[in-house]
N, C-alpha and C positions, 0 to 999 in steps of 0.2 A: 690449804684445804684441811678442815677439821671434821672429825666424825664424833658425834655425841651419842651416848647410850643413856636414855632417860627412863627412870623407874618411878612410877607413881603408885602409891598405895593409900588406902583410907587411913585416917588417923586412928590410933589405938582406941580412943574413946568414942568413935563413931560406929554405929551399927553397920555391919557388912552382911546383908541378907544372902548375897551370893556365896560368900565364904561359909556362912552357917549351913546353907544347903549342901555345899560340897562336903563339909565336915560330917553332916548327918549321913550322906551317902557313903562316905568312907567308913563310918561306924557300922552301917548296915552291911557293908562288904567284909566286915571283920577286922577293920583297922581301928580298934577301940583306943589305941594309945595316942591317936591324933587329938591334941588338946584344942587347937585353934587353927583356922584357915582364914587367910586374908587374900582377897582377890585384887589384883592390880592391873596396871597397864605398863607395857614396855614399848618404847619408841626408839628408832634410830634416825638420826638427822645428819646429813652431810651439808656443810656450808663453807663458803670461801670467805675468810676474814683476814685482815692484815696481821694480827698477832694473837697470841694465846690469851692475854688479858682482855682484849676486845671480844674474843670468842666466848670467854667465860661470862663477861658482862651481858652479851647478847643472849646467851643461853639462859642465864638467870632470868632475864626479862621475859623470854619466851615461856619459861615454866610458870612464872607468876601471872602472866597475862592470858595464856591460852592452854598450855599443856596440862596444867594442874589447877584445881580449885583450892587455893590455900586455906579456905575456911574448913574444909573437911578432908583434904588430902595432904600427904607429905610427899616430897619428891627428892630424888638424888640423881646425880648424873656422873658419868665418866666421860672425859674429853680426851680424845686421841688425836695426835698429829696425822 
């Protein structure tokens, strides 16, 4: 049994309107030192796979095919036994 933590964020060169709105709100609240805000997604998946290499290969495919849009998003993951 493996547990994966997947982090998905917009690529640095892609406009993030949600992040810009949060940044503006923080500035309004007096947090002027905040230079940039990027909004992302966090997911936890548990799955039963034979070995770690297979788990990583399946997780990579999940990210590329469904969990992230590789055109505008970057992703990373942590895989735990």
